[in-house]
One Martini backbone bead per residue (centre of mass of N, CA, C, O) as a GRO file, in nm:
protein
  175
    1MET     BB    1   2.933  -1.268   0.354
    2SER     BB    2   2.693  -1.397   0.192
    3ALA     BB    3   2.441  -1.307  -0.008
    4PRO     BB    4   2.210  -1.475   0.125
    5ASP     BB    5   2.278  -1.391   0.415
    6GLN     BB    6   2.249  -1.084   0.369
    7ALA     BB    7   1.953  -1.088   0.271
    8GLN     BB    8   1.837  -1.213   0.532
    9GLU     BB    9   1.940  -0.995   0.727
   10PHE     BB   10   1.796  -0.763   0.592
   11ARG     BB   11   1.507  -0.869   0.627
   12GLU     BB   12   1.523  -0.879   0.936
   13ALA     BB   13   1.577  -0.580   0.981
   14MET     BB   14   1.317  -0.473   0.826
   15SER     BB   15   1.109  -0.618   1.027
   16ARG     BB   16   1.180  -0.379   1.255
   17LEU     BB   17   1.005  -0.193   1.072
   18ALA     BB   18   0.749  -0.005   1.114
   19SER     BB   19   0.453  -0.028   0.897
   20GLY     BB   20   0.243   0.059   0.687
   21VAL     BB   21  -0.048  -0.057   0.510
   22SER     BB   22  -0.086  -0.111   0.160
   23LEU     BB   23  -0.303  -0.084  -0.128
   24VAL     BB   24  -0.225  -0.156  -0.450
   25THR     BB   25  -0.390  -0.026  -0.741
   26THR     BB   26  -0.531  -0.142  -1.058
   27ARG     BB   27  -0.589  -0.141  -1.424
   28SER     BB   28  -0.637  -0.271  -1.696
   29LEU     BB   29  -0.712  -0.198  -2.019
   30ALA     BB   30  -0.940  -0.437  -1.997
   31GLY     BB   31  -1.051  -0.400  -1.671
   32VAL     BB   32  -0.863  -0.546  -1.473
   33PRO     BB   33  -0.817  -0.590  -1.148
   34HIS     BB   34  -0.544  -0.494  -0.923
   35GLY     BB   35  -0.347  -0.616  -0.631
   36MET     BB   36  -0.124  -0.507  -0.352
   37LEU     BB   37   0.089  -0.523  -0.100
   38ALA     BB   38   0.247  -0.244   0.094
   39THR     BB   39   0.536  -0.084   0.278
   40ALA     BB   40   0.686   0.082   0.037
   41VAL     BB   41   0.582   0.394   0.135
   42THR     BB   42   0.616   0.746   0.034
   43SER     BB   43   0.678   1.059   0.050
   44VAL     BB   44   0.807   1.335  -0.157
   45SER     BB   45   0.575   1.563  -0.215
   46ALA     BB   46   0.349   1.847  -0.173
   47ALA     BB   47   0.484   2.038  -0.422
   48PRO     BB   48   0.382   1.834  -0.566
   49PRO     BB   49   0.197   1.564  -0.510
   50MET     BB   50   0.405   1.286  -0.399
   51LEU     BB   51   0.495   0.942  -0.445
   52LEU     BB   52   0.623   0.620  -0.334
   53VAL     BB   53   0.669   0.280  -0.472
   54CYS     BB   54   0.764  -0.056  -0.406
   55ILE     BB   55   0.804  -0.311  -0.663
   56ASN     BB   56   0.823  -0.610  -0.757
   57ARG     BB   57   0.904  -0.728  -1.073
   58SER     BB   58   0.719  -1.003  -1.028
   59ALA     BB   59   0.465  -0.865  -1.018
   60THR     BB   60   0.155  -0.892  -1.170
   61LEU     BB   61   0.073  -0.570  -1.177
   62LEU     BB   62   0.305  -0.408  -1.316
   63ALA     BB   63   0.243  -0.411  -1.621
   64ASP     BB   64  -0.037  -0.271  -1.597
   65LEU     BB   65   0.059  -0.015  -1.455
   66LEU     BB   66   0.260   0.079  -1.675
   67GLU     BB   67   0.047   0.090  -1.902
   68ARG     BB   68  -0.165   0.284  -1.753
   69GLU     BB   69  -0.032   0.498  -1.550
   70ALA     BB   70  -0.193   0.388  -1.281
   71PHE     BB   71  -0.263   0.440  -0.922
   72CYS     BB   72  -0.348   0.318  -0.587
   73VAL     BB   73  -0.315   0.425  -0.244
   74ASN     BB   74  -0.428   0.224   0.032
   75PHE     BB   75  -0.487   0.276   0.357
   76LEU     BB   76  -0.489   0.053   0.610
   77GLY     BB   77  -0.684  -0.094   0.847
   78ALA     BB   78  -0.747  -0.309   1.102
   79HIS     BB   79  -1.026  -0.399   0.950
   80HIS     BB   80  -0.840  -0.539   0.695
   81GLN     BB   81  -0.737  -0.829   0.750
   82ASP     BB   82  -0.893  -1.004   0.541
   83LEU     BB   83  -0.817  -0.846   0.291
   84ALA     BB   84  -0.510  -0.883   0.318
   85GLY     BB   85  -0.519  -1.193   0.291
   86ARG     BB   86  -0.622  -1.195  -0.005
   87PHE     BB   87  -0.367  -1.029  -0.115
   88PHE     BB   88  -0.137  -1.216  -0.010
   89SER     BB   89  -0.258  -1.435  -0.162
   90ALA     BB   90  -0.254  -1.622  -0.464
   91GLU     BB   91  -0.523  -1.697  -0.399
   92GLY     BB   92  -0.822  -1.567  -0.515
   93ARG     BB   93  -0.805  -1.328  -0.724
   94ALA     BB   94  -1.110  -1.303  -0.823
   95GLN     BB   95  -1.218  -1.217  -0.513
   96ARG     BB   96  -1.086  -0.948  -0.418
   97PHE     BB   97  -1.323  -0.740  -0.558
   98GLN     BB   98  -1.614  -0.859  -0.442
   99THR     BB   99  -1.539  -0.713  -0.177
  100GLY     BB  100  -1.622  -0.410  -0.088
  101PRO     BB  101  -1.590  -0.051  -0.119
  102TRP     BB  102  -1.575   0.019  -0.438
  103THR     BB  103  -1.409   0.271  -0.636
  104GLU     BB  104  -1.350   0.594  -0.790
  105LEU     BB  105  -1.151   0.835  -0.941
  106ALA     BB  106  -0.962   0.994  -1.171
  107THR     BB  107  -0.816   0.718  -1.310
  108GLY     BB  108  -1.004   0.437  -1.271
  109VAL     BB  109  -0.911   0.296  -1.029
  110PRO     BB  110  -0.918   0.124  -0.754
  111VAL     BB  111  -1.105   0.217  -0.451
  112LEU     BB  112  -1.106   0.209  -0.110
  113GLY     BB  113  -1.373   0.338   0.068
  114ASP     BB  114  -1.249   0.239   0.382
  115SER     BB  115  -0.998   0.381   0.396
  116LEU     BB  116  -0.799   0.605   0.542
  117ALA     BB  117  -0.661   0.642   0.253
  118ALA     BB  118  -0.655   0.777  -0.090
  119LEU     BB  119  -0.411   0.773  -0.364
  120ASP     BB  120  -0.443   0.901  -0.678
  121CYS     BB  121  -0.228   0.802  -0.956
  122ARG     BB  122   0.020   0.914  -1.169
  123LEU     BB  123   0.272   0.820  -1.355
  124ASP     BB  124   0.597   0.958  -1.367
  125ARG     BB  125   0.801   0.720  -1.274
  126ALA     BB  126   1.049   0.452  -1.332
  127VAL     BB  127   1.282   0.262  -1.123
  128GLU     BB  128   1.540   0.050  -1.116
  129ALA     BB  129   1.606  -0.159  -0.808
  130GLY     BB  130   1.701  -0.435  -0.836
  131THR     BB  131   1.409  -0.621  -0.762
  132HIS     BB  132   1.284  -0.329  -0.812
  133SER     BB  133   1.033  -0.083  -0.851
  134VAL     BB  134   1.027   0.269  -0.860
  135LEU     BB  135   0.735   0.457  -0.802
  136PHE     BB  136   0.617   0.760  -0.927
  137GLY     BB  137   0.346   0.966  -0.798
  138ARG     BB  138   0.086   1.171  -0.899
  139VAL     BB  139  -0.150   1.332  -0.729
  140GLU     BB  140  -0.501   1.361  -0.824
  141ALA     BB  141  -0.645   1.215  -0.570
  142ILE     BB  142  -0.838   1.233  -0.252
  143ARG     BB  143  -0.933   1.005   0.017
  144LEU     BB  144  -1.091   1.049   0.336
  145SER     BB  145  -1.124   0.965   0.651
  146PRO     BB  146  -1.221   1.006   0.942
  147PRO     BB  147  -1.072   1.104   1.213
  148GLY     BB  148  -1.028   0.835   1.444
  149GLU     BB  149  -1.215   0.597   1.332
  150VAL     BB  150  -0.944   0.444   1.241
  151GLN     BB  151  -0.709   0.203   1.267
  152PRO     BB  152  -0.407   0.115   1.176
  153MET     BB  153  -0.209  -0.084   0.987
  154ILE     BB  154   0.062  -0.291   1.094
  155HIS     BB  155   0.405  -0.385   1.015
  156TYR     BB  156   0.566  -0.629   1.237
  157LEU     BB  157   0.751  -0.897   1.242
  158ARG     BB  158   0.558  -1.030   1.014
  159GLN     BB  159   0.303  -0.867   1.132
  160TYR     BB  160  -0.009  -0.778   1.206
  161ARG     BB  161  -0.106  -0.467   1.353
  162ARG     BB  162  -0.207  -0.247   1.625
  163LEU     BB  163  -0.281   0.046   1.749
  164GLU     BB  164  -0.312   0.233   1.996
  165SER     BB  165  -0.500   0.444   2.124
  166PRO     BB  166  -0.436   0.755   2.245
  167GLU     BB  167  -0.622   0.721   2.507
  168ALA     BB  168  -0.453   0.450   2.608
  169GLN     BB  169  -0.225   0.635   2.650
  170PRO     BB  170  -0.004   0.795   2.814
  171SER     BB  171   0.044   1.103   2.915
  172GLU     BB  172   0.270   1.357   2.958
  173ALA     BB  173   0.116   1.503   3.192
  174ALA     BB  174   0.127   1.244   3.393
  175SER     BB  175   0.458   1.258   3.453
   0.00000   0.00000   0.00000
């Protein structure tokens, strides 16, 4: 199989892995906010709390993130469909942070105030792997929404989807 065919088949296989959608944000040293959508986010350690996020090395926010050494991973809810669309598109970069309840935590980067959770991180290390940089972040601060209040946004088969609420699913006791 040729390398382009293998890459396409790999992308197709990965589209079948349902993933939560996160908005990774940072701020340049000049104060300009940046953000991008990510599905390659996972926990690394609870003690100390650390996570990793994979970012394409061509992403416009990467240089500012590496320079500032801080970023926030905001877990998006199903109600963030319009916001996700703004960050997915290359157009309208200037308007991305003009709407929404933006705030800050410990590192001073943008935090989405109504996200399911926000993990404000200091960059621990960055490792290059193929087309991406794998960023390890030490969690400095956490903001949580009330549990059950918002449904998560899921990315599956290249589309944003929502989970059914637990009460809409049949219980194991009913079987």
